[in-house]
C-alpha positions in Angstrom: 128.3 100.6 81.8 125.1 98.6 82.3 123.0 96.8 79.7 119.7 98.4 80.9 118.5 100.6 83.7 116.4 98.0 85.4 116.2 94.2 85.4 112.7 92.9 86.4 112.6 89.3 87.6 109.2 87.8 86.6 106.7 88.5 83.9 103.5 88.2 85.8 101.2 91.2 86.4 103.5 92.8 88.9 106.6 92.5 86.7 104.9 93.6 83.5 103.3 96.5 85.2 106.6 97.6 86.7 108.3 97.2 83.4 105.6 99.1 81.5 105.6 101.9 84.1 109.4 102.3 83.8 109.5 102.2 80.0 106.7 104.8 79.9 108.9 107.0 82.1 111.8 106.6 79.7 113.8 103.9 81.4 115.3 100.9 79.7 114.2 97.5 81.0 114.9 93.8 80.7 112.2 91.5 82.0 113.5 88.0 82.7 110.8 85.3 83.0 111.6 81.8 84.1 108.7 80.1 82.3 107.9 79.7 78.6 105.0 82.1 78.9 104.1 85.4 80.6 101.3 85.7 83.2 102.8 84.4 86.4 100.0 83.3 88.7 97.4 83.9 86.0 97.1 81.3 83.3 94.7 80.7 80.4 93.0 77.4 79.4 90.5 76.3 76.9 87.6 73.8 76.8 87.4 71.2 74.1 85.1 73.4 72.0 87.5 76.4 72.2 86.0 78.5 75.0 88.6 80.3 77.1 88.7 79.8 80.9 91.0 81.1 83.6 93.2 78.5 85.4 94.6 81.1 87.8 93.6 84.5 89.1 90.6 86.0 87.3 88.1 88.3 89.1 88.0 92.1 88.9 86.1 94.5 91.3 84.8 98.0 90.8 87.5 99.0 93.3 90.3 97.5 91.2 91.1 100.9 89.6 94.7 100.1 88.6 93.9 96.8 86.9 90.8 98.2 85.2 93.1 101.0 83.8 95.4 98.4 82.3 92.4 96.5 80.8 91.3 99.7 79.1 94.8 100.8 78.1 95.4 97.5 76.3 92.0 97.3 74.5 90.3 94.6 76.4 86.8 94.5 77.8 85.4 93.6 81.2 82.7 90.9 81.2 79.9 90.6 83.8 80.7 87.9 86.3 77.7 88.3 88.6 75.3 85.2 88.7 71.9 86.2 90.0 70.1 83.7 92.2 70.3 82.0 95.6 73.5 80.8 97.2 73.4 77.3 98.7 74.9 76.6 102.1 75.7 73.1 103.1 76.3 72.0 106.6 77.5 68.5 107.6 76.5 67.1 104.2 73.0 68.7 104.2 71.7 71.8 102.5 71.0 74.3 105.2 67.9 76.5 105.0 69.8 79.4 106.6 73.2 80.2 108.2 73.6 80.0 111.9 74.3 83.2 113.8 77.8 84.4 113.1 77.0 88.1 113.2 78.6 88.8 116.6 81.9 87.2 115.6 81.9 89.2 112.3 81.4 92.4 114.2 84.3 91.6 116.5 86.5 90.6 113.7 85.6 93.7 111.7 86.7 95.8 114.7 90.1 94.0 114.8 90.5 94.5 111.0 89.7 98.2 111.3 92.4 98.5 114.0 95.2 97.2 111.7 97.9 99.7 110.8 98.0 99.0 107.0 101.3 100.8 106.5 103.1 99.0 109.3 100.9 96.1 110.5 103.5 95.2 113.2 102.6 98.5 114.9 98.9 97.6 115.1 97.6 98.0 118.7 98.1 94.6 120.4 100.0 93.4 117.4 102.0 90.8 119.4 98.8 89.3 120.9 97.1 89.2 117.5 100.1 87.8 115.8 100.9 85.0 118.2 97.6 83.2 117.7 96.2 81.5 114.7 93.1 82.7 113.0 91.6 79.2 113.6 92.2 79.6 117.4 90.4 82.9 117.4 87.5 81.4 115.5 87.2 78.6 118.1 87.1 81.2 120.9 84.7 83.6 119.2 82.3 81.0 117.9 81.7 78.2 120.5 78.8 76.9 118.5 80.2 74.2 116.2 77.7 74.8 113.4 78.4 78.6 113.3 82.1 77.9 113.6 82.1 75.6 110.6 80.0 78.0 108.5 82.3 81.0 109.4 85.3 78.9 108.5 83.7 77.9 105.2 82.9 81.5 104.4 86.5 82.4 105.0 87.7 79.6 102.7 85.5 81.2 99.9 87.3 84.5 100.2 90.6 83.7 101.9 92.6 80.9 100.3 94.6 79.5 103.3 93.4 77.3 106.1 92.7 79.5 109.2 95.1 77.2 111.1 98.0 78.3 108.9 97.9 82.1 109.4 97.9 84.5 112.3 94.9 86.5 113.4 96.9 89.6 112.6 97.4 88.5 109.0 93.8 87.5 108.5 92.7 90.9 109.8 95.3 92.6 107.5 94.1 90.6 104.5 90.4 91.4 105.0 91.1 95.0 105.7 93.2 95.3 102.6 90.3 94.0 100.5 87.4 95.5 102.3 85.7 92.1 102.4 84.9 91.7 106.1 81.1 92.0 105.4 81.3 89.3 102.7 81.9 86.7 105.4 78.1 86.6 105.7 78.2 84.8 102.3 79.7 85.3 98.9 78.3 88.6 97.7 80.7 89.2 94.8 82.2 92.3 96.3 85.5 91.4 94.7 84.1 89.4 91.7 82.1 91.9 89.6 83.8 91.2 86.2 86.2 89.0 84.3 88.6 90.1 81.6 87.8 89.3 78.0 90.0 86.3 77.1 91.2 86.0 80.7 94.0 87.9 82.5 96.5 85.9 80.4 95.3 87.9 77.4 96.1 91.1 79.2 99.6 89.9 80.2 100.3 88.8 76.6 99.3 92.3 75.3 101.5 94.0 77.8 104.4 91.7 76.9 103.8 92.4 73.2 103.9 96.1 73.9 107.3 95.7 75.7 108.7 93.6 72.8 112.2 92.4 73.1 112.4 93.8 76.6 110.7 90.5 77.7 112.8 87.3 77.6 111.2 83.9 78.3 112.8 80.7 79.5 115.3 82.8 81.5 115.1 81.8 85.1 117.3 84.1 87.2 119.6 81.9 89.3 121.7 84.6 90.9 121.7 88.3 91.6 125.0 89.9 92.2 125.1 93.3 93.9 128.2 95.4 93.2 128.2 98.9 91.7 124.8 97.8 90.2 123.1 94.5 89.6 124.0 91.5 87.5 121.3 89.0 86.9 122.6 85.5 85.9 120.4 83.0 84.1 120.8 79.5 82.7 123.0 79.0 79.7 125.4 81.8 80.7 122.9 84.6 79.8 123.3 87.7 82.0 122.1 91.3 82.2 123.6 94.2 84.1 121.5 97.0 85.4 121.5 99.8 88.0 118.5 98.4 89.8 116.4 95.2 90.0 112.8 94.5 90.9 112.1 90.9 92.1 108.4 90.0 91.7 108.4 86.3 92.6 106.5 85.3 95.7 108.8 85.4 98.8 109.2 81.6 99.0 110.3 81.5 95.3 112.5 84.6 95.5 114.4 82.9 98.3 115.5 80.2 95.8 117.6 82.8 93.9 121.2 83.0 95.1 122.3 86.5 96.2 125.8 87.8 96.4 126.3 89.2 98.9 123.6 87.2 100.8 120.4 88.9 101.9 120.1 90.4 105.3 118.8 88.0 107.9 115.4 89.6 108.3 114.6 89.4 104.6 115.8 85.8 104.5 113.9 84.8 107.6 110.7 86.4 106.2 111.1 84.4 103.0 111.5 81.2 104.9 108.3 81.8 106.9 105.9 83.0 104.2 104.3 80.2 102.3 102.1 79.9 99.2 99.1 77.7 99.5 98.8 74.4 97.6 95.7 74.7 95.4 94.1 72.9 92.5 91.6 74.8 90.4 88.8 72.6 89.0 86.2 73.0 86.4 83.0 71.0 85.5 81.4 71.9 82.1 77.8 71.0 81.5 75.5 71.0 78.5 73.8 74.1 79.9 73.7 76.1 83.2 70.8 74.0 84.6 71.0 75.3 88.1 69.6 78.6 86.9 66.3 76.9 86.2 65.8 76.5 90.0 66.7 80.1 90.7 70.2 79.2 91.9 73.3 81.4 91.4 75.5 78.3 91.0 77.3 79.4 94.1 77.6 77.2 97.2 79.6 77.3 100.5 80.3 73.9 102.2 81.6 73.5 105.7 83.1 70.0 105.2 84.9 68.0 102.5 87.6 69.0 100.0 85.4 71.3 98.0 84.8 74.4 100.1 83.1 76.6 97.5 81.5 76.3 94.1 80.8 79.2 91.7 79.1 79.6 88.4 82.0 80.6 86.0 80.1 80.4 82.7 81.6 83.0 80.3 79.0 85.4 79.0 77.5 84.2 75.7 78.7 80.6 76.2 75.8 78.2 75.8 77.2 75.6 78.1 77.3 75.8 81.9 80.6 76.0 83.8 81.2 75.4 87.6 84.5 76.3 89.2 85.9 75.2 92.5 89.2 74.8 94.4 90.9 72.1 96.5 93.1 74.1 98.9 95.6 73.9 101.7 95.7 70.6 103.6 93.1 69.0 101.4 95.2 69.9 98.4 98.2 68.2 99.9 96.2 65.0 100.0 94.2 65.3 96.8 97.0 66.4 94.5 98.5 63.0 95.1 95.2 61.4 93.7 94.4 61.1 90.0 92.5 63.7 88.0 89.7 61.1 87.8 89.5 61.1 91.5 89.3 64.9 91.7 86.7 65.0 89.0 84.7 62.4 90.9 84.7 64.3 94.2 83.8 67.6 92.5 81.0 65.9 90.6 79.7 64.2 93.8 79.7 67.5 95.6 77.9 69.3 92.7 75.2 66.6 92.8 74.9 67.1 96.6 74.3 70.8 96.0 72.5 71.0 92.6 70.9 67.6 92.1 71.3 64.7 89.7 71.7 66.7 86.6 75.2 67.6 88.0 76.2 64.0 87.7 76.8 64.3 84.0 79.4 66.9 83.1 80.5 66.9 79.5 84.1 68.0 80.4 86.5 68.4 83.3 89.5 70.7 83.5 92.0 71.4 86.3 95.3 73.0 87.1 97.5 72.1 90.1 99.4 75.2 91.1 101.5 73.4 93.6 103.1 71.6 90.7 104.0 74.7 88.8 107.8 74.8 89.0 108.0 78.6 89.3 105.2 79.3 91.8 104.8 76.0 93.7 101.4 77.2 94.9 98.9 80.1 94.6 97.6 82.7 94.9 99.7 84.6 97.4 102.3 84.2 100.2 100.7 84.3 103.7 102.0 85.0 107.1 102.0 82.4 109.9 102.0 83.4 113.6 104.9 85.7 114.5 106.0 86.6 111.0 104.4 90.1 110.7 105.7 91.3 114.1 109.2 89.8 113.7 109.9 90.3 110.0 107.1 92.3 108.4 109.3 95.4 107.9 111.5 93.4 105.5 108.6 92.7 103.1 109.0 95.8 100.9 112.3 97.3 102.2 114.8 97.5 99.4 118.1 95.6 99.8 120.6 97.9 98.2 119.6 98.1 94.6 117.0 95.3 94.8 113.4 96.2 95.2 110.4 93.8 95.9 107.0 93.5 94.3 104.3 90.9 94.0 100.7 90.8 95.3 101.8 89.9 98.8 103.7 93.2 99.1 100.6 95.3 98.4 98.8 97.1 101.2 95.6 97.2 99.1 94.0 94.1 97.7 96.8 91.8 98.7 96.4 88.4 97.2 94.5 89.8 94.2 95.5 90.8 90.7 94.9 94.4 91.7 97.5 93.9 94.5 100.0 92.7 92.0 99.4 95.6 89.7 99.7 98.2 92.5 102.9 96.5 93.8 104.5 96.9 90.3 103.5 100.5 90.3 105.0 101.1 93.7 108.3 99.3 93.0 108.7 101.2 89.7 108.1 104.5 91.6 110.7 103.5 94.1 113.2 102.9 91.3 112.4 106.1 89.5 112.8 108.1 92.7 116.4 107.1 93.1 117.5 107.0 89.4 
């Protein structure tokens, strides 16, 4: 006799969606969340005067049908995130009048992306060749002009969190195909950033958790999953739950920290060892007003050097102050997260002055969140594939292991790395479970 039908490990968007889908179908569920809050790789924060901001994932596209359905179902509104005006491009420390030609490289990359087998990327034509080289290596070959190469790389950083040197060309092509954002490499055009959720995605997660009630348990890190006739999830303090099935929604590097009895097959374990979440710090500068709009600027900038690769206007609608957001990512984050918050504020402010002028030198507030120091994510926003991982171990990404199923944004074939990908992965995993129970 089991305690519930399904144990769900993790109360982020993937886990909450899976649980809600299962409960809606009549199943009993226990969601076990390691942290003291729900939301996973989304997180809410507030300015000193009480304005909400998103410290993790945040943007919603017109194509994010599953996420928008949840927003509507749980009584929240979508707020316009589009900032009209010009985007600033900075090359080698100087504001550039226009981008250098990268169109030919974008055309070639688009063709590679269109060739990807989204169901089984390892069966893509020339998959081994695409997977053995880094995205950075391909950029060097496709764009011999140093200026164009730097601008193409900066545009990628604005849309694709990891450093190009850390992922394979196959994974980069898969990522951009899954999101339909290849054309956005010509500049940030908000194709995936149409709206924000009222109160932030954390508000949606909290409402979903409230709807599930006692089915969600916080401060319950799953330390071991035992597969016998069913599943036993073992947590700190001797708490345990038995179920017929389990859905694990943690990113692969974090799911590998759970003990499994019996141990996982080697392909799944090797996959988890190779995938990595990117170290990233999300940064905010708050100003007395959105002064950049006076000059016809959108508040968006793409920079090809320095630790700040992109800046965006993230002022909530109706908020009288101005808010700029940025990220320190990848290799830069590994250096800068060892520095003080004052240092990170200083480099963000200096970059904002470079882009928007001296008014940017006087923010009224600074906020940040370092995802690499979150105990239960150790990075954001998604796990990524280095060279060789897709062709060698990709089939293990979503393949169930006995009664254990896998979800999380990196397992989605559409909008991987986005909140929409997380929601769709939860729906898929729930459907898998319902199909066999």
